[in-house]
C-alpha positions in Angstrom: 83.7 111.1 80.9 86.2 109.1 79.7 86.9 105.7 80.6 89.1 102.7 79.3 85.9 101.6 77.2 86.2 105.3 75.4 88.0 104.7 72.0 91.6 105.5 72.2 91.0 106.3 75.9 91.2 109.5 75.0 88.5 112.5 73.8 89.3 115.5 71.5 88.7 119.0 73.4 88.0 122.2 71.7 86.8 124.9 73.7 86.3 128.9 72.7 87.8 131.1 75.3 86.0 134.1 73.6 87.9 137.0 75.6 89.5 135.3 78.3 92.3 136.0 80.1 92.3 132.8 82.4 92.2 129.4 81.5 91.6 127.0 84.3 92.2 122.7 83.2 90.5 120.8 85.6 90.8 117.0 85.9 87.6 115.6 88.0 87.5 111.5 88.9 84.5 109.6 87.3 82.9 109.4 91.1 82.8 105.6 90.8 84.6 105.5 94.2 88.1 104.0 92.6 91.3 105.1 92.3 93.6 104.8 89.1 92.3 108.4 87.8 95.7 108.8 85.9 94.8 111.4 83.0 97.0 113.5 80.3 96.7 116.7 78.6 97.8 115.4 75.2 99.0 118.4 73.2 97.5 121.7 74.8 97.6 124.7 72.6 95.9 128.0 72.4 95.2 129.3 69.1 94.0 132.9 67.6 94.8 135.7 65.6 98.5 135.3 67.3 99.0 132.0 65.7 99.3 129.2 68.0 101.1 128.6 71.4 101.9 125.5 73.2 101.0 125.4 77.0 103.9 123.4 77.2 106.2 126.6 76.6 103.8 128.4 78.8 104.2 128.7 82.6 101.6 128.0 84.8 100.0 130.1 87.7 99.4 127.5 89.8 98.9 123.6 89.5 97.1 121.0 91.9 96.7 117.3 91.9 95.5 114.8 94.1 97.9 112.6 93.6 101.8 112.5 92.4 102.8 116.1 90.6 101.5 117.9 87.7 104.4 117.6 85.0 105.3 118.8 81.5 106.1 115.6 79.2 106.0 113.2 82.0 103.1 111.7 83.9 102.1 111.8 87.3 104.2 109.4 88.9 107.7 111.3 86.7 107.1 108.2 84.0 106.7 108.7 80.3 103.3 109.3 78.9 101.4 106.9 77.6 98.1 106.7 76.7 96.2 103.2 75.2 99.5 102.1 75.2 100.8 104.7 72.9 103.6 106.9 73.8 102.5 110.6 74.2 105.8 112.6 73.1 104.2 116.2 74.2 101.7 116.7 77.1 100.9 117.4 80.8 100.6 114.6 83.1 98.3 115.1 86.3 95.7 112.9 88.2 91.9 113.6 89.4 91.1 115.9 91.1 93.3 118.4 89.1 93.4 122.0 88.7 96.0 124.0 86.6 95.5 127.8 85.7 97.0 129.5 83.2 97.2 133.4 82.0 95.5 133.8 78.4 98.0 135.8 76.2 96.4 138.4 74.1 95.5 137.3 70.3 94.5 133.7 71.8 91.0 132.7 71.8 90.7 129.2 71.5 92.0 126.3 73.2 92.6 122.5 72.0 93.7 119.2 73.1 93.0 115.9 73.7 91.9 114.7 77.1 93.2 110.9 77.9 93.7 108.1 80.2 97.8 107.4 81.3 98.6 104.0 81.5 99.9 104.4 84.6 96.5 103.9 85.7 94.6 101.7 82.9 97.3 99.6 83.7 97.0 98.7 87.4 95.7 95.3 87.9 93.1 96.0 90.8 91.6 99.2 89.5 92.5 99.9 85.9 89.8 98.9 84.1 87.8 101.2 86.3 89.7 104.8 85.7 87.7 107.1 84.9 87.7 110.9 84.8 86.4 114.1 83.3 88.1 116.9 81.1 86.8 120.8 82.0 87.9 123.9 80.9 87.2 126.9 82.6 87.6 130.8 82.3 87.3 131.3 86.0 88.1 129.6 89.0 85.4 126.6 89.2 83.8 125.9 92.4 81.4 123.7 91.6 80.4 121.7 88.5 76.4 120.5 87.1 74.6 123.4 87.5 74.9 125.7 90.8 74.5 122.9 93.2 72.3 124.3 95.9 70.7 122.9 98.6 67.1 123.1 97.2 68.3 120.3 94.8 69.7 118.1 97.4 67.3 115.8 98.0 66.1 115.3 94.4 69.5 114.1 93.7 69.3 111.2 96.6 67.7 107.9 96.1 66.3 106.9 99.5 66.0 103.4 100.7 62.5 101.6 100.9 60.4 102.5 103.9 62.1 105.7 104.6 62.0 109.2 103.7 64.9 112.2 103.7 64.7 115.6 104.5 67.3 118.0 104.8 68.1 119.2 108.3 70.9 122.2 107.6 73.2 123.4 104.8 75.2 126.0 104.0 75.6 128.9 104.8 74.8 128.1 108.8 77.3 125.3 108.0 80.0 123.8 105.7 81.9 120.9 105.1 81.2 118.6 108.1 83.5 115.6 108.9 81.9 114.2 112.0 78.9 115.1 114.4 77.4 113.8 117.4 73.4 114.5 118.7 73.0 115.2 122.3 70.0 115.1 124.7 68.4 117.7 123.4 68.1 117.1 119.5 71.2 119.2 118.6 73.4 118.5 115.9 77.0 118.9 117.1 79.8 119.3 114.0 83.1 119.4 113.3 83.1 122.0 110.8 86.4 121.6 108.5 87.5 123.9 106.1 91.6 124.0 106.5 91.6 120.3 105.6 95.8 119.7 104.3 96.0 123.4 103.7 99.5 122.4 102.4 97.4 120.6 99.4 95.0 122.7 99.2 96.7 126.3 98.2 94.3 127.1 96.2 91.8 127.6 98.6 91.7 130.8 101.3 92.5 129.9 104.7 90.4 130.5 107.6 93.0 132.1 110.2 90.8 131.8 113.1 90.9 128.2 112.7 88.4 125.1 112.1 85.2 125.1 114.4 82.8 122.7 116.4 79.3 124.1 115.8 76.1 123.4 117.5 73.0 123.2 115.1 69.7 123.5 116.7 66.1 123.1 115.5 64.2 125.7 117.7 60.6 125.9 116.2 60.3 122.1 115.4 59.9 122.2 112.0 62.8 119.4 111.1 65.6 122.3 109.8 68.4 123.7 111.8 67.6 127.7 112.4 70.1 128.4 115.4 73.9 127.9 115.0 75.8 128.4 117.9 80.3 128.5 117.9 81.3 126.1 120.7 85.2 126.1 120.1 86.9 127.7 117.3 90.9 127.6 117.2 93.6 126.6 114.7 94.7 123.8 117.2 91.7 121.8 116.0 92.3 122.1 112.3 91.1 119.2 110.4 89.3 117.9 113.2 87.9 114.3 112.5 85.8 113.1 115.6 83.5 114.5 118.1 82.1 112.7 121.3 79.4 115.0 123.1 79.2 114.1 127.1 76.8 116.4 127.9 75.2 117.3 131.5 71.3 117.5 131.5 71.3 121.2 132.0 74.5 122.6 130.3 77.4 123.0 133.1 79.8 120.7 133.0 79.6 119.6 129.2 82.6 118.0 127.8 83.4 117.5 124.5 86.2 115.2 123.2 87.8 116.2 120.0 90.3 114.2 117.8 92.4 116.7 115.8 95.7 116.3 114.6 98.4 115.0 117.1 96.1 115.4 120.4 92.9 114.6 121.7 91.4 117.1 123.3 88.7 118.1 126.2 86.7 120.8 125.8 84.6 121.8 128.6 81.6 124.2 129.3 81.8 125.3 132.6 79.1 128.0 132.5 76.6 126.0 130.2 76.7 128.7 127.8 77.6 126.8 124.7 81.0 127.9 124.6 84.1 126.0 125.7 85.6 127.7 129.2 88.4 125.1 129.2 90.7 123.0 126.5 92.6 120.3 128.3 94.4 117.2 126.6 93.6 113.9 126.9 95.9 112.2 124.8 98.9 113.7 122.9 101.7 112.5 120.3 99.5 110.7 117.5 101.0 110.6 113.7 98.9 111.7 111.1 98.4 115.2 111.6 96.4 116.4 108.5 96.0 113.3 107.5 92.8 110.7 106.9 94.5 108.0 108.5 95.2 109.4 112.1 93.0 110.1 115.2 89.5 109.2 114.5 86.2 109.8 116.6 85.6 108.6 120.4 82.0 106.9 121.5 81.2 105.9 124.7 80.2 102.2 125.5 77.7 100.4 127.4 80.5 99.7 130.1 81.0 103.4 130.3 84.7 103.0 128.6 85.9 105.1 125.9 86.5 103.7 122.5 88.3 104.8 119.6 90.6 104.3 117.0 93.4 105.7 114.3 94.7 104.7 111.0 98.0 103.7 110.0 99.5 106.9 110.1 98.8 107.2 114.1 101.4 105.3 114.5 101.8 106.0 118.2 100.1 107.2 121.3 100.7 109.3 124.3 99.4 110.9 127.5 98.8 114.3 128.0 102.2 114.8 129.2 103.7 113.3 125.9 105.1 110.4 127.7 104.4 106.8 125.9 101.5 104.8 127.0 102.1 100.8 128.1 98.5 99.1 127.7 97.2 96.5 130.0 99.0 93.5 128.1 102.3 95.4 129.0 103.2 96.9 125.4 104.1 100.0 124.6 101.4 101.4 122.3 103.3 101.8 118.9 103.1 100.9 115.6 106.5 99.1 115.8 105.5 95.4 115.5 106.0 94.8 119.1 103.9 93.6 118.4 101.3 96.1 117.2 101.2 97.9 113.5 99.5 99.4 111.4 95.5 100.9 112.7 94.6 100.1 115.9 91.3 100.1 118.0 91.4 101.2 121.7 89.6 101.1 125.1 90.2 103.0 128.1 88.4 104.3 130.8 87.5 108.3 131.1 90.7 109.8 132.6 92.6 107.6 129.7 93.8 104.7 132.7 93.5 101.1 131.7 94.2 101.5 128.4 94.0 98.8 125.9 94.9 97.6 122.5 91.9 95.8 121.0 92.9 95.2 117.5 95.5 96.4 115.1 96.7 95.8 111.4 94.4 97.9 109.7 94.9 100.1 107.0 92.5 102.8 108.0 89.6 102.0 110.3 88.0 105.3 110.3 85.7 105.2 113.5 84.7 102.3 115.6 80.8 101.7 117.3 80.1 99.5 120.3 76.5 97.9 120.6 75.0 97.4 123.8 76.5 93.8 124.3 80.0 95.5 123.8 80.4 94.1 120.7 82.9 96.1 118.3 82.3 97.1 114.6 84.2 99.2 112.3 84.8 99.5 108.9 88.4 99.6 106.6 89.4 101.1 103.8 91.8 99.3 101.4 94.4 100.5 99.6 92.7 102.9 97.3 91.1 101.5 94.2 91.1 97.8 95.1 88.1 97.1 95.5 88.9 95.7 99.4 87.2 98.1 102.0 85.6 96.0 104.4 83.5 95.5 107.6 84.9 94.1 110.6 83.2 92.4 113.7 86.4 93.6 116.0 87.4 90.3 117.8 89.6 91.8 121.0 93.1 91.7 120.2 93.1 90.4 117.1 95.4 91.1 114.0 93.4 92.1 110.9 96.0 91.4 108.5 96.7 94.7 106.5 100.4 93.6 106.6 102.4 90.6 106.7 102.3 89.6 110.8 105.8 88.5 110.6 107.6 90.7 108.1 105.6 93.6 107.8 105.6 93.5 104.0 102.7 94.9 101.9 100.0 92.4 100.4 101.6 92.8 96.7 104.4 90.7 98.3 104.5 87.3 96.7 103.8 84.5 99.4 103.0 81.2 99.5 99.3 80.4 99.7 98.4 84.1 98.0 94.7 84.1 97.6 93.5 84.4 93.9 91.5 87.5 94.3 92.3 90.9 95.2 90.5 91.5 98.5 91.5 88.2 100.1 95.2 88.5 99.3 94.9 92.5 100.6 94.0 91.2 104.2 96.2 88.3 104.3 93.1 86.5 104.8 94.7 83.1 104.1 97.3 83.8 106.5 97.1 82.0 110.0 96.5 84.3 112.8 94.2 86.9 110.8 90.6 87.5 112.0 88.1 87.0 109.0 86.4 90.0 107.2 82.9 90.0 107.9 82.2 92.1 104.7 83.9 93.2 101.6 82.2 95.8 100.3 83.8 96.7 97.2 85.5 100.4 96.2 84.8 103.3 98.8 86.4 105.5 100.8 84.6 104.7 104.3 83.9 106.9 106.8 81.6 107.3 110.1 79.5 104.1 111.5 77.0 103.5 114.4 74.2 100.9 115.4 70.9 101.7 115.3 69.3 100.1 118.5 65.7 102.1 118.0 62.4 101.1 116.7 61.7 103.8 114.5 62.9 102.5 111.2 61.9 99.7 109.4 62.5 96.2 111.2 65.8 95.5 108.5 67.5 98.6 110.4 66.9 97.3 114.0 69.9 96.1 116.0 72.1 96.6 112.6 75.5 98.5 111.6 74.7 102.0 109.6 77.5 103.0 107.6 78.5 106.2 105.3 81.0 105.6 102.3 81.4 108.7 100.9 83.6 107.2 97.9 80.5 105.4 96.1 78.4 108.0 97.5 76.1 105.9 99.8 75.1 105.4 103.5 74.0 101.5 103.6 73.1 99.0 106.7 74.6 95.7 106.8 72.1 93.2 108.8 74.2 90.8 110.6 73.7 87.0 111.9 75.2 85.1 113.8 77.4 82.0 112.2 79.2 79.9 114.7 81.8 82.0 117.0 81.3 84.7 114.1 78.4 86.7 112.1 77.8 87.1 108.2 76.1 90.2 106.7 74.3 91.8 103.7 74.3 95.0 102.6 70.8 97.5 102.4 70.8 101.0 100.9 69.6 103.7 102.7 71.0 106.8 100.7 72.6 107.0 97.5 73.7 110.1 95.8 72.2 109.0 92.5 72.6 112.0 90.9 75.1 113.9 92.4 78.2 112.2 93.2 79.6 115.2 95.1 77.1 113.5 97.7 80.0 112.3 100.4 78.4 111.5 103.3 80.9 111.2 106.3 79.3 110.2 109.2 76.0 109.4 111.0 74.4 109.4 114.2 71.0 108.3 115.7 68.9 110.9 117.2 66.7 110.6 120.4 63.5 110.4 118.4 65.4 107.3 116.5 65.5 108.8 113.4 69.3 109.0 111.7 71.2 112.3 111.0 73.7 112.2 108.1 76.6 114.4 107.5 77.6 115.3 103.9 81.1 116.4 103.1 79.9 117.7 100.0 82.8 117.7 97.5 83.6 116.4 93.8 86.2 114.2 95.3 87.3 111.9 98.4 90.5 111.9 100.0 94.0 112.2 97.9 95.0 115.2 99.9 92.3 117.4 98.4 89.0 119.5 99.1 87.7 120.6 95.8 84.9 122.8 97.9 85.0 124.7 100.9 81.6 126.5 100.7 79.2 123.2 101.4 78.2 120.7 103.5 74.8 119.6 104.5 73.2 117.5 107.1 70.3 115.0 106.3 67.6 113.4 108.6 66.0 110.2 107.4 63.0 108.9 109.0 59.8 106.9 108.0 57.8 108.8 105.2 55.5 111.7 107.4 57.1 111.3 110.6 57.7 114.5 111.9 61.0 116.1 113.9 60.6 115.7 117.8 62.5 115.5 120.9 61.3 113.5 123.5 61.5 114.7 127.4 64.1 113.1 129.4 63.8 113.3 133.3 67.3 112.3 134.2 66.9 113.3 138.0 65.2 110.3 139.3 65.5 106.7 138.9 62.2 106.1 136.9 63.2 108.8 134.3 66.5 107.5 134.2 65.5 103.8 133.4 63.3 105.3 130.9 66.0 107.5 129.2 68.6 104.2 129.3 66.4 102.7 127.0 66.7 105.7 124.1 68.5 104.8 120.8 70.6 107.8 121.1 74.0 107.2 122.7 74.3 110.7 124.4 71.1 110.3 126.2 72.1 106.8 127.2 75.5 108.1 128.8 73.7 110.6 130.6 71.1 108.0 132.3 73.8 105.5 133.1 75.5 108.6 134.8 72.4 109.3 136.9 72.1 105.6 138.0 75.3 104.9 138.7 75.1 107.9 141.2 71.9 106.8 142.7 73.9 103.2 143.6 71.3 101.4 145.3 68.2 103.2 145.0 68.4 102.3 141.6 69.5 98.7 141.9 65.4 97.0 142.3 65.1 99.3 138.8 67.8 98.1 136.9 66.8 94.4 138.2 63.3 94.8 137.0 64.6 95.9 133.7 67.0 93.0 133.3 64.7 90.3 134.3 61.8 91.3 133.4 62.3 93.3 129.8 61.8 91.7 126.6 64.6 93.2 124.7 68.1 91.8 125.0 69.6 95.0 124.5 67.8 97.1 126.9 68.6 94.0 129.5 72.2 93.8 128.8 72.6 98.0 129.3 70.7 97.0 132.4 73.4 94.2 133.5 76.2 96.7 132.4 75.2 98.9 135.1 74.5 96.2 137.6 77.4 94.2 137.1 79.8 97.1 138.1 77.6 97.8 141.0 77.9 96.4 144.9 76.8 93.3 144.2 78.4 92.6 141.0 79.5 89.2 141.2 75.8 88.0 142.0 74.8 89.6 138.7 77.8 88.5 136.8 76.5 84.8 138.0 72.7 85.6 136.9 74.2 86.1 133.2 76.4 83.2 133.0 73.1 81.1 133.7 70.8 83.2 131.3 69.3 81.6 128.2 70.4 84.2 125.9 74.1 83.8 124.3 74.5 88.0 124.2 73.6 88.1 127.6 76.3 85.1 128.4 78.7 86.8 126.8 78.3 90.3 128.6 78.3 88.6 131.5 81.8 86.9 130.9 82.8 90.5 129.4 81.8 91.9 133.0 83.8 89.1 134.7 87.0 90.2 132.9 86.6 94.2 133.9 85.7 93.3 137.1 89.6 91.9 137.4 88.4 88.7 139.1 89.9 85.6 138.3 88.0 84.6 135.0 88.7 80.6 135.3 86.2 80.0 137.3 83.7 81.7 134.8 85.4 79.7 132.0 85.0 76.0 133.5 81.4 77.0 134.3 80.8 77.3 130.7 83.6 75.6 128.9 80.8 73.3 127.4 78.3 75.9 126.3 76.4 75.1 123.1 76.8 78.5 121.6 80.1 79.3 120.1 79.9 82.8 120.4 79.9 82.0 124.1 83.0 79.7 123.6 84.9 82.2 121.8 84.5 85.0 124.6 85.5 82.1 127.2 88.9 82.1 124.6 89.3 85.6 124.6 88.7 85.7 128.5 91.8 82.9 128.7 94.4 84.9 127.3 97.4 85.6 129.1 95.8 83.6 132.2 99.2 82.1 133.3 97.5 79.9 135.6 98.1 76.1 134.9 94.1 75.2 135.1 93.9 77.7 131.8 95.5 75.2 129.4 93.2 72.3 130.6 90.3 74.7 129.7 91.6 75.8 126.5 92.3 72.5 125.5 88.7 71.6 126.2 87.7 74.3 124.0 89.5 73.7 121.4 88.1 70.1 121.2 84.7 71.5 120.5 86.5 73.4 116.9 84.3 71.9 114.2 86.7 72.6 111.2 84.5 74.9 110.0 84.6 78.1 112.0 87.2 80.4 111.2 86.4 82.9 113.7 86.4 80.3 116.5 90.0 79.2 115.2 91.2 83.0 115.6 89.8 83.0 119.1 91.4 80.1 120.2 94.8 81.1 118.4 94.9 84.6 120.1 93.7 82.8 123.4 97.4 81.0 123.5 99.3 83.9 123.0 102.5 83.4 125.0 101.8 79.8 125.8 101.7 78.2 122.6 103.4 75.4 123.6 101.9 74.6 126.8 98.4 75.0 125.4 99.4 72.7 122.2 100.7 70.0 124.1 97.7 69.8 126.4 95.3 69.8 123.7 97.8 66.9 121.8 97.4 64.7 124.9 93.2 65.1 125.1 92.5 64.9 121.5 94.6 61.6 120.7 94.2 60.6 116.9 91.6 63.5 116.6 94.4 65.8 115.7 94.8 64.1 112.0 91.1 65.3 111.2 90.0 68.5 109.5 89.3 70.5 113.0 92.7 69.0 114.5 94.6 70.2 111.1 93.3 73.3 112.0 94.4 73.9 115.4 98.0 72.6 113.9 98.0 75.2 111.0 96.9 77.9 113.3 99.1 77.2 116.3 102.7 78.8 116.8 103.7 76.3 119.2 107.2 74.8 118.2 105.7 71.5 118.5 103.2 72.1 115.7 106.0 71.8 113.3 106.3 68.1 113.1 102.6 67.9 112.8 102.5 70.1 109.8 105.1 67.7 108.1 103.0 64.7 108.9 99.7 66.6 107.2 101.9 67.5 104.2 103.4 64.4 103.7 100.5 62.7 104.2 99.5 61.1 100.8 95.7 62.0 102.0 96.1 65.7 101.6 95.3 67.2 98.6 97.4 68.7 96.5 95.8 72.1 96.8 96.0 72.1 100.2 99.6 72.0 100.6 100.2 75.8 100.2 98.2 76.5 103.3 100.3 74.2 105.6 103.6 75.2 103.8 102.4 79.0 104.3 102.2 78.1 108.3 105.7 77.3 108.2 106.4 80.9 107.7 104.8 82.1 111.4 107.6 79.5 112.9 111.3 80.3 113.9 113.6 77.7 115.3 115.0 74.2 115.4 111.9 72.6 115.1 110.8 74.3 112.1 114.0 73.6 110.5 114.0 70.0 111.7 110.3 69.4 110.0 111.1 71.0 107.0 114.0 68.5 106.7 111.7 65.7 107.7 109.5 66.7 104.3 112.8 66.3 102.6 113.2 62.9 103.6 116.2 64.0 105.3 
C-alpha cells in the first residue's frame, strides 16, 4: 500500500516474470473510500537475456482507468508526472482502479519500475492526504486479489454489530453483482443483477448479450440459504438497472415490478403468476444519466400509497411514457435548468404517474429515498468524490439542498462571501439562506441503499431507525434519530463492516417479513469511477439476532383481521398488500382500522391506520381526530393528510398555529406554501413569531413557505413583530427572507455597532439572494450614500 506517509510517496517494484508472455500492471485503490488515487508507473521496463526494454516504447494491448486516461509521460489528467513534488521524466500515468496489458517479447523475464502517487492526487486539498493505492503485477488477467475470495470466506471477513449475527443467503454462482433488491411477502429476494455495467468503460469484460436480469431468489427448505433462482426478466433494455420495487398480488397473477434502468422506468407485469414478466410498460422516459450512477434510482411505496423516488444530478429531466415533458403540481417543468430545479431531485406521484410533485432538489447523487410510516422522507447524498462530505438528509418537502449555488449554479469551490472553513459545510452551501441543513455528515464514502427499520426483531438501538449501506468504506450503518426542534439529530451505529475485505461493497438493504435485514453486496475491488473490476461475484447477507432461524410468517390478506395484522409487518411489500386489501374492503375495514388508530400503543402502526382512514369516506373526521392527538408525529400525519385531500389547509393551520411542537409547526409552514389567500400571510407571521433564533430547520420551513409571496408575508410579520425584528430570531427571519423589503433591514443590522464583526459576512451573503432597486439602495446606505 502506498500512501502520502510512504517515504517518497513511492515503492520499488521488481517482479520475476519467469516464462510469461503477458504482463498486467494493476493499480487498485486502497479501499478507504477516498478518491485522489492518481498513480504513476515510473520508468517501467523489462529486462532479461535480450537486454532492457522500456515499456514506454512498447505499445500496450489494452489500458483502462477509473478516471482520466492512461498516458505515457503524463498523468491521468494530461499534466506532467510529479511524485512527492519531484518531476518524473519517464513513466505511465493512471488512476486507480487501472489495468494495463502488455505482450512480453521473447528474451525478457523480469519487470522493474517504481510505483508512486502522482501529485495530481496528493496535492488536492480535500482528499490528497488520504490517497492510497496498491501496485500489483500479474502474468494473467486478474479477476480477484487476496486469495480466491470464495463465498466460504465472506462471513469471516465481516465485523458484525453488537447483538447481531450475519449469515450468507446467496452468492455466486446463483447470482452476480446485485445493485438493488426488494423482498416480497413470501420472503423471496428480488435482485437487479447487473454485469453489463458501463460496458463502454469496461471493455475488458465480456458483455452478456442477453442483457442484465431481474432474479427471484428463494429459500425453499427453510435453512436460510437461497436454493432456487427464477429469471423474472432479462433484456438489454434493463442493462445497469439501479432500482427495483415489487408490487405483488397475494397469489402471483398480476404482480407488477417497477424497474429503474437507463432512460426509463419500466413496469414489468406477470399476468399469469409463473414468475416471468409477460408485459413491459413504460411509466417514465427521457431521463438522463444512462449507464451512469447519478441517474434514476429505486422506487418505494409510501404509507399514503404514493410512489417516492429520486434521481442524481445526471438525471436532469423526466418525461412521461410518451416522451412529453412533465409539469409538476407546483406548475414547474421537471428539468434541471434552475427554473427553479437543479441537480439531483426527489419525487412523489400516484402509481399511474399522475399528481407528480418535486419534493427536493439540488442534491448530487441521492441514491435512494425511503419513507417511514409517518410519511417522513430520508436519504443519503454523495459528495464530489473524496471530499469527506457524504451526508444523510431528512428531506423537508420542497427544499433546496445546496449542492450548487441557488442563484448562479456555481460549484461549492467558487469563492463567495461567508464561505465555511470546513469542506463538508462549504460543499453543501450550508451557510447560505435557503438551504435545508444536513442531518448528519458521515465522511468519505459512496452511499447507496437505505430503508427504515420498523420491526422489533433487532436490538432496540435499530428500531424505527434508518439503515444505510455505504459501498465506499464497506459498511452498513444505522442512524438513530432524535427530534431536535423542527428537525433532527442523529448518530451512527455500525451493523456490518468489511473489516478484512474491502471488496465488500454493500449496495442495498431491505427488511424481510420476519424482521431480519438482507444486505446486497456488489462485491468489487472498487466502487464508482465508471468501472467494475469483477463481474463474477455478488453476495446477499442476512442479519438477525444470534440464533434466529430464517422464517416467513403466514399472512391472510383475504380477511379484514388478517390484513390488519399484516399492516403491522416490518416488510414494505406486506404492508402494501395489506393496504391494498383494506382499501378494497372499504367500510368493512373502518372499524378495525379505527381500533388500531385509537388503541394501539405503537405510533407507527397508528399512523399506518390513519393514512387509510384519512383517505376513506370519513377522511375529514379522521384528519380532525389526528390534529387533536397528543402525539406530534400523529398531528403531523394529520396535516399531511389534509394537504393530500386537497382541502383548504388554512383552517387546519389556524387550529394548530400555536402548537407547542416545532415539528408540527414546521408541517404547518410547508402546508402554507403557495396558498394565495390573504389569511395565509397572517398565519405565516404567527408561525414566524415563534422562531427562537436557534432552529435552522424551522427557519428554512418558514422560508420555503413564503415562496412567491415574500413581500406580503414579510411585511405582515414586520407589523406584528414591532421591535422584535431587532432580536436574534428577527435577524434570522430577515437573513432568510427574499422580500425586497428585507434589504433595508439587512443594512440596519450591518451598520449596527452591536453586530459582531464575525457575523457580518453572513448578512452580506444574504444580499446575494436579492435583485433590484431595494438591494442597491440598501448597499448604498451601508456606504453612507
